[in-house]
Every structure is written in structure tokens, then in C-alpha cells.
C-alpha positions as CSV (number, residue, x, y, z in Angstrom):
1,M,138.4,89.0,85.8
2,S,134.8,89.0,84.7
3,A,132.3,91.9,85.3
4,K,130.5,89.8,87.8
5,E,133.7,89.0,89.7
6,N,134.6,92.7,89.7
7,A,131.2,93.7,90.9
8,D,131.0,91.0,93.6
9,Y,134.4,91.9,94.9
10,L,133.4,95.6,95.3
11,M,130.1,94.7,97.0
12,D,131.8,92.4,99.4
13,A,134.3,95.1,100.3
14,A,131.6,97.8,100.6
15,T,129.5,95.7,103.0
16,K,132.5,94.9,105.1
17,A,133.3,98.7,105.2
18,G,129.8,99.4,106.6
19,I,127.8,100.2,103.5
20,N,125.0,97.9,104.4
21,D,121.7,99.7,104.0
22,P,120.1,98.2,100.9
23,R,119.2,101.5,99.3
24,E,122.6,103.0,100.0
25,L,124.3,99.9,98.7
26,A,122.2,99.9,95.6
27,N,123.1,103.5,95.0
28,F,126.8,102.8,95.6
29,M,126.9,99.8,93.2
30,G,124.8,101.6,90.6
31,Q,127.1,104.7,90.6
32,M,130.2,102.6,90.3
33,Q,128.7,100.4,87.6
34,V,128.3,103.5,85.4
35,E,131.7,105.0,86.4
36,C,133.6,101.9,85.2
37,G,131.5,100.9,82.3
38,G,129.5,98.0,83.7
39,Y,132.4,96.6,85.8
40,S,134.0,95.2,82.7
41,S,137.3,97.1,83.0
42,M,139.4,98.9,85.5
43,N,140.8,101.2,82.9
44,E,139.0,104.1,81.1
45,G,137.9,103.4,77.5
46,L,139.4,106.1,75.4
47,G,138.7,104.8,71.9
48,Y,137.0,107.9,70.6
49,S,136.4,108.7,67.0
50,G,137.3,112.2,65.9
51,S,133.7,113.3,65.6
52,R,132.9,112.0,69.1
53,L,136.0,113.7,70.5
54,L,134.8,117.0,69.1
55,E,131.3,116.4,70.4
56,V,132.3,115.5,73.9
57,F,135.3,117.8,74.3
58,P,134.7,120.8,72.0
59,G,137.4,123.4,72.3
60,R,139.5,121.3,74.7
61,N,143.0,122.7,74.6
62,G,142.3,124.4,71.3
63,M,140.8,121.4,69.6
64,N,138.1,123.3,67.6
65,T,137.8,121.5,64.2
66,L,136.9,118.0,63.1
67,A,140.3,117.9,61.3
68,E,142.1,118.6,64.5
69,A,140.0,116.0,66.4
70,N,140.6,113.4,63.7
71,K,144.3,114.0,64.0
72,V,144.2,113.4,67.7
73,A,142.0,110.3,67.4
74,A,144.4,108.8,64.8
75,G,147.1,108.8,67.5
76,G,145.3,106.3,69.6
77,Q,144.2,106.2,73.3
78,E,147.5,107.6,74.7
79,A,147.3,110.7,72.3
80,I,143.6,111.1,73.1
81,A,144.2,111.0,76.9
82,N,147.1,113.5,76.7
83,E,144.9,115.9,74.6
84,I,141.8,115.9,76.7
85,Y,143.4,115.6,80.1
86,G,146.7,117.4,79.4
87,G,147.7,120.9,78.3
88,A,146.4,124.1,80.0
89,W,143.0,122.5,80.8
90,G,144.6,119.5,82.4
91,K,146.9,121.6,84.5
92,K,144.1,123.8,85.7
93,N,141.5,121.1,86.4
94,L,143.4,117.9,87.1
95,G,146.9,119.1,88.2
96,N,148.5,117.4,85.2
97,T,151.6,119.5,85.1
98,E,154.0,117.2,83.3
99,P,154.1,116.0,79.6
100,G,152.3,112.7,79.4
101,D,150.3,113.2,82.6
102,G,147.0,112.9,80.7
103,W,147.8,109.3,79.8
104,K,149.7,108.4,83.0
105,F,146.8,109.5,85.1
106,H,143.8,108.5,83.0
107,G,140.7,107.0,84.6
108,R,141.3,103.8,86.5
109,G,139.4,101.7,89.0
110,Y,135.8,101.5,90.0
111,V,135.5,105.3,90.4
112,Q,137.7,106.1,87.4
113,L,140.2,108.2,89.4
114,T,141.6,110.8,86.9
115,G,144.4,113.4,87.1
116,R,147.7,113.8,88.9
117,A,146.2,115.9,91.7
118,N,143.5,113.3,92.5
119,Y,146.0,110.4,92.4
120,E,148.2,112.3,94.7
121,A,145.5,113.4,97.2
122,V,143.8,109.9,97.3
123,G,147.2,108.2,97.6
124,K,148.2,110.3,100.6
125,E,144.8,109.6,102.3
126,L,145.2,105.9,101.7
127,G,148.9,105.7,102.3
128,L,149.7,104.7,98.7
129,D,152.2,106.1,96.2
130,L,149.8,106.5,93.3
131,V,151.8,109.2,91.7
132,N,154.8,107.0,91.0
133,H,152.7,103.9,90.6
134,P,149.4,105.0,89.0
135,E,148.7,101.5,87.8
136,L,147.9,100.5,91.4
137,A,144.6,102.4,91.0
138,A,143.5,99.6,88.5
139,D,144.3,96.9,91.0
140,R,141.0,95.5,92.2
141,D,141.8,95.7,95.9
142,V,143.1,99.3,95.7
143,A,140.3,100.2,93.4
144,A,137.7,99.0,95.9
145,K,139.4,101.0,98.7
146,I,139.4,104.1,96.5
147,A,135.7,103.7,95.6
148,I,134.7,103.3,99.3
149,H,136.9,106.2,100.3
150,Y,135.3,108.4,97.7
151,W,131.8,107.4,98.9
152,K,132.6,108.0,102.6
153,D,134.5,111.2,101.9
154,R,132.3,112.8,99.3
155,V,128.8,111.3,99.4
156,Q,128.0,110.4,103.0
157,P,129.0,113.9,104.4
158,H,126.3,115.4,102.2
159,G,123.7,112.9,103.2
160,H,123.3,111.6,99.7
161,Q,123.6,107.9,100.5
162,T,120.2,107.1,98.9
163,D,120.0,110.2,96.6
164,V,121.2,109.1,93.1
165,T,121.2,112.7,91.8
166,G,123.2,114.1,94.7
167,A,125.7,111.2,94.8
168,C,126.2,111.6,91.0
169,K,127.2,115.2,91.5
170,D,129.4,114.4,94.6
171,I,131.3,111.8,92.6
172,N,131.3,113.2,89.1
173,G,131.1,116.9,89.7
174,G,127.9,117.2,87.6
175,H,125.1,115.1,86.2
176,N,126.9,113.1,83.6
177,G,125.1,109.8,83.0
178,L,122.4,110.6,85.5
179,A,119.6,108.7,83.8
180,E,121.9,105.6,83.5
181,R,122.8,105.9,87.1
182,K,119.2,106.0,88.2
183,N,118.4,102.9,86.2
184,A,121.5,101.1,87.5
185,A,120.7,101.9,91.2
186,Q,117.1,100.8,90.7
187,A,118.3,97.5,89.1
188,W,120.6,96.9,92.0
189,E,117.9,97.7,94.5
190,G,115.7,95.1,92.9
191,A,118.5,92.5,92.9
192,L,119.2,93.1,96.5
193,D,115.6,92.8,97.4
194,K,115.6,89.4,95.7
195,G,118.6,88.3,97.8
196,Y,121.6,89.0,95.5
197,K,124.8,87.9,97.2
198,P,128.5,88.2,96.1
199,G,129.7,84.9,94.7
200,G,126.2,83.6,94.2
201,P,124.8,82.2,90.9
202,D,122.8,85.3,89.9
203,P,124.2,87.6,87.2
204,I,124.9,91.2,88.0
205,P,121.7,93.3,87.6
206,L,121.4,95.4,84.5
207,A,119.6,98.7,84.1
208,G,116.3,97.8,82.5
209,G,116.1,94.5,84.2
210,G,117.9,92.3,81.7
211,G,119.1,89.1,83.2
212,H,121.6,88.2,80.5
213,R,124.6,90.6,80.5
214,M,124.8,92.0,77.0
215,S,124.8,95.5,75.6
216,K,121.6,96.7,73.9
217,E,123.4,97.1,70.6
218,K,124.9,93.6,70.8
219,A,121.6,92.1,71.8
220,E,119.9,93.7,68.8
221,H,122.5,92.3,66.5
222,V,122.3,88.8,68.0
223,Q,118.5,88.8,67.9
224,T,118.5,89.9,64.2
225,L,121.1,87.1,63.4
226,L,119.0,84.5,65.3
227,N,116.0,85.5,63.3
228,A,118.0,85.3,60.1
229,H,119.1,81.7,61.0
230,G,115.5,80.7,61.6
231,Y,115.5,80.5,65.4
232,T,112.3,81.5,67.2
233,D,110.9,82.0,70.6
234,T,109.1,79.2,72.5
235,N,105.9,80.0,70.7
236,G,107.5,79.6,67.3
237,K,107.4,83.4,66.6
238,P,110.5,85.4,65.5
239,L,112.4,87.0,68.3
240,V,111.5,90.7,68.9
241,V,114.6,92.8,68.0
242,D,114.4,95.1,71.1
243,G,117.9,94.9,72.5
244,H,116.6,93.1,75.6
245,A,118.4,89.8,76.0
246,G,115.8,88.1,78.1
247,K,114.7,84.5,78.6
248,E,113.5,83.9,75.0
249,T,116.7,85.3,73.5
250,K,118.8,83.2,75.9
251,L,116.9,80.0,75.0
252,A,117.3,80.7,71.3
253,I,121.1,81.3,71.8
254,E,121.3,78.0,73.7
255,R,119.5,76.1,70.9
256,F,121.8,77.7,68.3
257,Q,124.8,76.7,70.3
258,T,123.6,73.1,70.7
259,D,123.0,72.9,66.9
260,H,126.5,74.2,66.2
261,H,128.3,72.0,68.7
262,L,129.2,75.0,71.0
263,K,128.9,75.2,74.8
264,A,125.2,75.8,75.4
265,D,125.6,78.5,78.1
266,G,123.5,81.3,76.5
267,I,126.5,83.6,76.4
268,V,127.5,85.1,73.1
269,G,131.3,84.9,73.1
270,P,133.6,85.1,70.1
271,A,133.0,81.5,68.9
272,T,129.2,81.9,69.1
273,L,129.2,85.3,67.5
274,K,131.4,84.1,64.6
275,A,129.0,81.2,64.0
276,L,126.0,83.5,64.1
277,E,127.6,85.8,61.5
278,Q,128.1,83.0,59.0
279,N,125.8,82.9,56.0
280,P,122.3,82.1,57.4
281,Q,121.5,80.2,54.1
282,H,123.6,77.3,55.5
283,D,121.3,77.0,58.5
284,K,117.8,75.8,59.1
285,A,115.0,77.3,57.0
286,Q,113.3,80.4,58.0
287,P,110.0,79.9,59.9
288,A,106.7,80.3,58.1
289,A,105.8,83.4,60.2
290,T,107.1,86.7,58.8
291,P,109.8,88.1,61.1
292,A,109.2,91.5,62.7
293,A,112.6,92.5,61.4
294,P,113.5,90.3,58.4
295,A,117.0,90.3,57.1
296,P,117.6,90.4,53.4
297,A,120.0,88.1,51.6
298,P,123.6,88.9,52.2
299,A,125.1,91.4,49.9
300,T,127.0,89.9,47.0
301,P,130.4,91.1,45.9
302,S,128.7,92.9,43.0
303,A,126.3,94.7,45.2
304,T,126.5,98.5,45.0
305,H,127.8,100.4,48.0
306,S,125.1,103.0,47.4
307,P,122.2,102.8,49.8
308,T,119.8,103.7,47.0
309,A,119.9,100.2,45.5
310,A,116.7,99.2,47.4
311,S,114.5,100.2,50.4
312,L,116.2,99.3,53.7
313,R,114.5,98.6,57.0
314,E,115.3,97.2,60.4
315,G,116.9,93.7,60.2
316,A,118.7,94.5,56.9
317,T,122.4,93.8,56.7
318,G,125.2,94.4,54.3
319,A,127.2,97.2,52.5
320,S,124.1,99.2,51.6
321,V,123.2,99.4,55.3
322,E,126.7,100.4,56.1
323,A,126.6,103.2,53.6
324,L,123.3,104.4,54.9
325,Q,124.6,104.5,58.5
326,A,127.7,106.4,57.3
327,H,125.4,109.0,55.7
328,L,123.3,109.4,58.9
329,R,126.4,109.6,61.1
330,D,127.8,112.3,58.9
331,Q,124.6,114.3,59.5
332,G,125.3,114.2,63.2
333,L,122.5,111.7,64.0
334,S,122.3,109.0,66.6
335,G,119.8,106.7,68.2
336,S,118.4,107.0,71.7
337,N,121.6,106.0,73.3
338,G,123.2,109.2,72.2
339,R,126.4,107.6,70.8
340,P,127.7,108.1,67.3
341,L,126.0,105.7,64.9
342,A,128.2,102.7,64.1
343,A,128.6,101.9,60.4
344,D,128.6,98.2,61.0
345,G,126.2,97.1,58.3
346,H,123.5,95.9,60.7
347,F,120.2,97.8,60.6
348,G,119.1,97.7,64.3
349,T,117.1,99.9,66.6
350,Q,119.7,102.7,66.8
351,T,119.9,102.9,63.0
352,K,116.1,103.0,62.8
353,E,115.9,105.8,65.4
354,A,118.6,107.8,63.7
355,L,116.8,107.4,60.4
356,Q,113.4,108.5,61.9
357,S,115.1,111.6,63.3
358,F,116.4,112.4,59.8
359,Q,112.9,111.8,58.3
360,R,111.2,114.0,60.9
361,A,113.7,116.8,60.3
362,H,113.1,116.7,56.6
363,G,109.3,116.5,56.7
364,L,109.1,112.8,55.7
365,E,107.0,110.1,57.2
366,A,109.1,108.8,60.2
367,D,108.6,105.1,59.4
368,G,112.2,104.2,59.8
369,I,112.3,102.7,56.3
370,A,114.8,104.1,53.8
371,G,112.9,104.4,50.6
372,P,113.3,106.6,47.5
373,K,112.1,109.8,49.1
374,T,114.4,109.3,52.1
375,F,117.4,108.7,49.8
376,Q,116.5,111.8,47.8
377,A,116.6,113.8,51.0
378,I,119.9,112.2,52.0
379,D,121.4,113.2,48.7
380,S,120.1,116.8,49.2
381,A,121.6,116.9,52.6
382,Q,124.9,115.6,51.3
383,R,125.1,118.5,48.9
384,Q,125.3,120.7,52.1
385,A,128.3,118.7,53.2
386,G,130.7,121.5,52.4
387,V,129.2,123.6,55.1
388,P,131.2,123.4,58.3
389,S,129.4,122.3,61.5
390,L,128.4,124.9,64.0
391,A,130.7,122.9,66.4
392,D,133.6,123.7,64.1
393,A,135.5,127.0,64.8
394,S,135.5,127.8,61.1
395,H,131.7,128.3,61.1
396,P,130.8,132.0,61.3
397,A,128.2,131.3,64.0
398,N,130.5,129.0,66.1
399,G,130.8,131.6,68.9
400,M,127.0,131.9,69.3
401,F,126.7,128.1,69.1
402,R,129.1,127.7,72.0
403,Q,127.2,130.2,74.1
404,A,123.9,128.4,73.3
405,L,125.4,125.0,74.0
406,D,126.7,126.1,77.4
407,R,123.3,127.5,78.4
408,V,121.3,124.6,77.1
409,Q,123.6,122.3,79.1
410,G,122.7,124.5,82.1
411,L,119.0,123.9,81.5
412,D,119.7,120.1,81.4
413,A,121.4,120.3,84.7
414,Q,118.6,122.4,86.3
415,H,116.0,119.8,85.2
416,G,118.1,116.7,86.1
417,R,118.5,115.6,82.5
418,E,121.6,114.1,81.1
419,P,123.1,116.0,78.1
420,G,122.7,114.2,74.8
421,P,121.9,114.7,71.1
422,H,118.9,116.8,72.1
423,T,121.3,119.3,73.8
424,T,123.4,119.8,70.7
425,N,120.3,119.9,68.4
426,I,118.5,122.5,70.5
427,A,121.6,124.6,70.7
428,G,122.0,124.4,67.0
429,S,118.4,125.4,66.3
430,L,118.7,128.3,68.7
431,T,121.9,129.5,67.0
432,S,120.2,129.2,63.6
433,A,117.2,131.2,64.7
434,A,119.3,133.8,66.4
435,T,121.4,134.2,63.3
436,V,118.3,134.7,61.1
437,A,117.1,137.3,63.6
438,G,120.3,139.2,63.3
439,M,121.6,138.5,66.8
440,R,125.3,138.6,67.5
441,S,125.4,136.8,70.9
442,I,123.3,134.5,73.0
443,D,123.5,135.8,76.6
444,Q,120.6,133.8,78.0
445,V,118.6,130.7,77.2
446,V,115.2,130.3,78.9
447,L,112.1,128.1,78.7
448,N,108.5,129.3,78.7
449,Q,106.4,128.1,81.6
450,D,105.2,124.8,80.0
451,A,108.6,124.1,78.5
452,T,107.3,123.9,74.9
453,K,109.3,126.9,73.7
454,V,112.9,127.9,74.3
455,Y,114.3,131.4,73.8
456,A,117.7,132.7,73.0
457,M,118.2,136.2,74.3
458,Q,120.7,138.9,73.5
459,G,121.2,141.7,76.1
460,A,120.0,142.3,79.6
461,E,116.8,140.6,80.6
462,N,115.0,143.9,81.4
463,S,116.5,146.0,78.6
464,P,114.0,147.4,76.1
465,F,116.6,146.8,73.4
466,K,117.0,143.1,74.1
467,Q,116.6,140.7,71.1
468,H,115.3,137.2,71.2
469,A,114.7,134.2,69.0
470,E,112.4,131.3,69.8
471,V,112.2,127.7,68.7
472,D,109.8,124.8,69.5
473,V,111.5,122.5,71.9
474,M,110.4,119.2,70.4
475,K,111.1,120.3,66.8
476,A,114.5,121.7,67.8
477,A,115.5,118.5,69.7
478,N,114.9,116.6,66.5
479,T,116.6,118.9,64.1
480,P,120.0,117.6,63.1
481,L,123.0,119.9,63.8
482,A,124.0,119.6,60.1
483,Q,120.7,121.2,59.1
484,S,121.0,124.1,61.6
485,S,124.6,124.5,60.6
486,A,123.6,125.0,56.9
487,E,120.8,127.4,57.8
488,A,123.0,129.5,60.1
489,F,125.8,129.5,57.5
490,V,123.4,130.9,54.8
491,A,122.0,133.5,57.3
492,S,125.5,134.6,58.3
493,D,126.5,135.0,54.7
494,L,123.4,137.1,53.9
495,A,124.1,139.2,57.0
496,R,127.6,139.9,55.8
497,Q,126.2,141.3,52.5
498,Q,123.8,143.7,54.3
499,P,124.7,147.2,55.5
500,Q,125.6,147.2,59.2
501,P,122.7,148.4,61.4
502,S,122.9,151.6,63.3
503,Q,123.7,151.7,67.0
504,T,120.0,152.1,67.8
505,I,118.2,148.8,67.7
506,T,114.6,149.2,66.9
507,Q,112.0,146.6,67.6
508,S,108.2,146.6,67.7
509,Q,106.6,147.1,71.1
510,E,104.9,143.8,70.6
511,A,108.2,142.0,70.3
512,V,109.5,143.6,73.4
513,Q,106.4,142.8,75.4
514,S,106.3,139.2,74.1
515,A,109.9,138.5,75.1
516,P,110.0,135.8,77.8
517,S,110.8,136.3,81.4
518,R,113.1,133.9,83.4
519,T,111.2,131.1,85.0
């Protein structure tokens, strides 16, 4: 079934079950859209890389190092599910008591029902044997009943029918994906205002208002390829590579499909994508106007795999871009979507944003262009590659990093922010600063009143012997974890070479007086 068919089925079931208020229905549809990945599948996507596993589930069931995470990821989705949802953690939090329960009771349906205990409880309430037949939770009819049951049982009693933040916590237990949920609910509210009906011709609404259902990353890729093939907007100008598959992009896709004897439906399926990815030199000539994101000639077999062969910018493709992306990903960098950077050889918006983060962190002009100075900085950063990440249990400051990460995530929750790369980066910067300051634990993390500074504190808040380290919030958010890991590693090594301090901690009165108070 298509995403639209899945969404329309749920909306029809929800309205028949009494979820009719437009704002409540928009919240319901938006929440479920995020839960099940855009209504595209009734089964949880578990295709994590090792680095992403360690980032999302650090320490889960003893998975503390990248090597351990890579080993789990190599086993495929079943092994991943059993690792992250099984073991001691799965038994305590999900009631997964039997070997293989992690995979058997992985996320299914619109609400992504997960764990033996939840399958058993919901099954009893709905009169279904979901324990012996967990696959039923992925059946669209059953999935709709479960989603509506969750809403009526967990959201409505708290009065959160139109409260996206409250409903998110009711369903998810936290604020995971909150920003995306708000955007999705807003998009559904707009669509309902315009008369969206199940089974009608309108596409399902997308967060951000896109009318053509395509992921941002795929849209960027398609727009870049269309530009490379010489297709323009209706004004004869190159398409803007912004990841928004709007009217102009759809028209360009349809023209491309017509020229290549494909069904001109504006949908980039496998056949259209394959044709787009053919050598652009066989297509129409490039327009006279200079594209906003020009694509260089395809890499030849003799092209070097080193990204230092030439300057690279948005719109570039080939092995050199792939190598650059791999270097940035190894530095723990990502674009604004917060996902690990894909080394796919296509220099899109996410690659540019990751490169700009790297440039800012290394004092370079953040122009998103990989030139000689940027490559020199990348080479320097690579020389630090032997230093373990703060997220790795082998790093001497790993314990403090975990404390910092937990407390920064708490700040995100307090302010209604979704955890992302900024969370990890700030925790890393705080750990580095605390290590340099000679601290051995991070007991509290607090912001100053205007949220421009964040403090890591050791000891009781009112103790005259407390220690603290501070970092600038914006700078910390843009400092890669790899950089903080290297700085903390050096500081830890120096501390080990110094004589141990006496029991009495001495600090200047100025430092004590300047320490922040909880706000």
C-alpha cells in the first residue's frame, strides 16, 4: 500500500471513531505520521550504521564502543533489534523476557508498538493475541485500532488532543521528534482547512508544505540532477536546490519524463531516477544561465579518490565528493536533519551544512566550499583519528561525557527541543572544558539567564568548594565531538602526569562568586 493509502485509511478510521475536531485530527495524523516514518511502512526501520547505533543508543546493554556497535550493525536488522530492545534493558523497560523478543516485538503499525509487555497489554485490551501473532500489529486494520486506542487511552485523558508537545510525551514517553511532529500537525491542519478527504486526489500533506511527496535529501538529489541535465524552471532559470519538491520541480520532472519516454506523472520512481542518474552529457545542453548549484563533469575512472583534487561545492558529484563526505562523517558531523552524513557522492544541502560546521569549528570562512585551506584542516583533523570518541568507553573522560549528555538532554526537554547534533556537541564541549578545569564529575548543567552560556558544575550548588566550567552555547553547538574528544584526551593525559591535588580544593573568591545559580 502507498503512504497516501495508509494515511487515508487511518484518517477514515479515526473520524469514524469520533476523532473529528480538525485540530485534534491534525495532531493525531501528524503524530502518527512521525511515528511510522511518513506512513510509508508498518514496520520499524532498523537499518542503523554502527556509528548511528552508538549515537542513538549509547551504552545500551553494554554497547559502549564503535567496534561493538559495528559488530551489531553487521548482523542486520534482527541483530540490531535484539541488541537495542533485548537484554537487561529490554527486560526492564519493554518486558522482553525471552531470547529474540527484541526482533519479535519490534516497532509495528502506525504507532510503532514495541516490546512484549506492550503487545500483551494492548492485545488484551483489544481482544487480540498479539503475543503469539505479533505480525498482526502491522496489519493496517489492526494498526489503526491500536493507534486510535493509544490516542483515547493515553492522550485524551490528559486533555492533550490539540497539544502537540503533550501528545508527543503521552505517546512516546518523551519529546523525541517534537519539532517534526509540530510541523506535521501544522501541515495536516492546513490540509484539513483546505478540505482534504480520504480517498481524494490530494497528496498527503508534508511538513514544510511540500505538495509532492519526496524526502528533502532525495529532492535535493533530483534537483541537482535536473540542473545537470539542463532542465530549468518555467522562467528558464536553474532549479533552486533546496530540497523542496514544489511546482517548478514537479514540472521539470514531468518534462524530463516526457523527453525520456517515461510516464509523465512527476513522481521519481526507480525508472525515472535511473534515467536521471545517466550521464548528463547525453542530454540537452546546459542553459546559458549559470546554475546556482552547478555539477562538474562526472568523475572518470582515473580520477583520484582524494577530495583534495579540486575545490568542491554544492552540486558536485563523484568519488571526490564521496571521499569528502566520508571525512566529514568520520568527524561526527551532519547537516540540519541530524542524521549521519551519507557518503553518496552527491554534494547537496546536508553536505554543505556539515562542511560549514567543520569550517566554523576550525576558524575557517564558512562558505560551504571545500578548498585548499579546508582540505588542510581536514588532513589535520584526520591525524587525530587515533583518539577515541568521548562516546567510546575507552576515552578517559567518557564517564563525564555521559553525565554531561544526560544533563544536556534534560535541558533540551525542559525547553521543548528535540535532541540532535547540538546536544552531543554541547555535551562534548562541556566535558572538554571540565577536563581542562581539572573536574572529575559533572553533577549539574545549567544555563545563564539569557541562555548564551552553559555551565558544567561539580559538587553541590551551594558548596563553597564547587567547581565549574563554562562554554559559549553557540560555539559549543558547532564544535564537532571529534574536536572535543581530542582536547579532552590531551587534558586527561596531562592530568594523569600531574601530582594528585590535596583534599582541600582551593579556588579564588571571584570564581566562587561568579559560579552560576540554577535558573
